[in-house]
N, C-alpha and C positions, 0 to 999 in steps of 0.2 A: 646520219646514215652510217651504219656499221659495216665495215668491209672486213671480211674474214679471208685470210690467205689460205688457199688450198693448193695442194700439189699432188704429185704422183710418186708413190713410194715403191722402191724395188730393192733387190738384194744384189750386192756386188761381191764377187768371189776374188780373193787375192791369194791364190795358190792353195796348197794343201793345208787343211785345218785352219783356214782364216777367211771369214766372211763377215759382212756387216750390212745392215739396212740403211738406205739413204733415201731422202725425200727431196723433191724439187722445191719444197717450201723452206729448206735450209736445215731441217732436222737430220741428225746422223746418229745411228745406233752404235752401240759398242761393238768391238771386235769379238767374234764368237768362234769357238773351235768347230762347232757343228753348224752346218748350213741350215738345218731345221730350226735352230735357235734364232738365227738371223731372220728366217722367214716368220717366226713367231713375233719377233720385234716389229717387223714390217706390218703384220696384221694388227697388232696391238696399237701401233701408231695410227693406222687408218681408222680404227674404231674409236679412238679418243679425240680425233681431230676431223675436220671436214675433208681431209686428204683421201685419195682413193688408191687402191692397190693396182699396180701396173699388170698388164698381161703381155708377155709372160712375166711372172714374178722375178725369176732369175734373169738378169739382164745379160743376154748373150754377148753384147759388145764389151761389157766390163769383165767378163769371165776370162781367166787366163788358163791356158792349157799347160799341163805338167808333162814334160817329155823326159823319158828315161826309164 
């Protein structure tokens, strides 16, 4: 029996000009200046593996607000 690990991928924002895609299967994308590039990494990971894209794609719990 073959067991494939699947997870749910989302984008985490770490302040201004810093975001990356993360999956619950353990995969982590590289840091990106553009949020759209991190979103692309998340979709690409979901297409290449049995993982799915979370909804919403941008995780509101992981997002940080910039004050000032």
